[in-house]
VMD Tcl script that draws the C-alpha trace (Angstrom):
set ca {
  {8.19 -20.94 -24.00}
  {7.85 -22.26 -20.34}
  {5.97 -19.62 -17.94}
  {7.38 -18.36 -14.89}
  {4.58 -18.98 -12.15}
  {6.57 -16.24 -10.20}
  {6.10 -13.39 -12.84}
  {3.25 -11.05 -13.38}
  {1.54 -10.50 -16.61}
  {1.95 -6.61 -18.13}
  {-1.77 -6.05 -16.58}
  {-1.12 -7.49 -13.37}
  {2.45 -5.51 -13.58}
  {0.94 -2.18 -14.43}
  {-2.04 -2.47 -12.27}
  {0.12 -2.97 -9.08}
  {2.74 -0.34 -10.12}
  {-0.25 2.26 -9.98}
  {-1.80 1.14 -7.47}
  {1.34 2.03 -5.07}
  {1.72 4.93 -6.92}
  {-1.58 6.05 -5.90}
  {-0.91 4.95 -2.74}
  {2.56 6.86 -2.58}
  {1.14 9.96 -3.58}
  {-1.44 10.71 -1.77}
  {0.60 9.65 1.36}
  {2.44 12.68 0.38}
  {-0.03 14.88 -0.57}
  {-1.74 14.55 2.91}
  {2.03 15.17 4.41}
  {2.65 11.85 5.91}
  {5.51 11.57 8.19}
  {5.64 7.90 6.72}
  {6.38 9.36 3.69}
  {9.80 10.94 5.34}
  {13.56 9.70 5.86}
  {13.86 7.43 8.11}
  {10.60 5.96 7.98}
  {10.58 6.34 3.97}
  {11.33 2.90 3.14}
  {10.04 1.05 5.36}
  {6.67 2.31 4.00}
  {7.61 1.52 0.82}
  {8.40 -1.89 1.53}
  {4.88 -2.63 3.32}
  {2.86 -0.99 0.92}
  {4.53 -2.69 -1.72}
  {4.37 -6.35 -0.34}
  {0.63 -5.49 0.63}
  {-0.63 -4.90 -2.86}
  {1.05 -7.45 -4.00}
  {0.06 -9.92 -1.85}
  {-3.52 -8.46 -2.57}
  {-2.80 -8.43 -6.52}
  {-2.36 -12.41 -6.36}
  {-5.10 -12.61 -4.55}
  {-7.02 -11.31 -7.69}
  {-7.50 -7.67 -6.71}
  {-6.75 -5.03 -9.21}
  {-8.68 -2.53 -9.33}
  {-6.23 0.32 -7.73}
  {-8.30 2.34 -5.82}
  {-9.71 -0.89 -3.76}
  {-5.04 -1.80 -4.00}
  {-4.83 1.54 -3.14}
  {-7.43 2.19 0.41}
  {-6.54 -1.84 1.59}
  {-2.69 -1.29 1.98}
  {-3.23 2.13 3.98}
  {-5.52 0.48 5.77}
  {-2.91 -2.90 6.03}
  {-0.53 0.06 7.20}
  {-2.03 1.73 9.52}
  {-2.46 -1.79 11.14}
  {1.78 -2.74 10.51}
  {3.17 0.91 9.84}
  {6.73 1.68 10.49}
  {6.64 2.83 13.87}
  {4.75 1.40 16.94}
  {3.50 5.40 17.93}
  {1.82 4.98 14.36}
  {-0.49 2.53 14.78}
  {-4.43 2.31 14.04}
  {-7.50 1.33 16.03}
  {-9.02 -2.13 15.44}
  {-11.70 -2.26 12.67}
  {-10.98 1.51 11.35}
  {-12.32 1.99 7.95}
  {-9.75 2.79 5.05}
  {-10.88 6.57 4.78}
  {-10.65 6.84 8.73}
  {-7.22 5.20 8.16}
  {-6.33 7.94 5.42}
  {-7.37 10.80 7.42}
  {-4.54 9.09 10.34}
  {-1.98 9.16 8.17}
  {-1.20 12.69 8.22}
}
mol new
graphics top color blue
foreach p $ca { graphics top sphere $p radius 0.5 }
foreach p [lrange $ca 0 end-1] q [lrange $ca 1 end] { graphics top cylinder $p $q radius 0.2 }
display resetview
């Protein structure tokens, strides 16, 4: 059987899914407007792409993937009105995503 270099193994896929679920749940718990229509699909897309990108680079810790995705979202939001400050920490980003 030939492996597909674009496919993820089960462990990596599970980590990506868990990191996304953790990130999305946190945004919902915080009451972020980014989880509401019309921004939710764009927000999910940004989070998914970033989590996959970082997992491809070897990051496997779910809290680190979540924090990185939130920090990335803060600097690349679906709406320009959600832009954060340069150099902000992931925990500060989480606080501003409400």
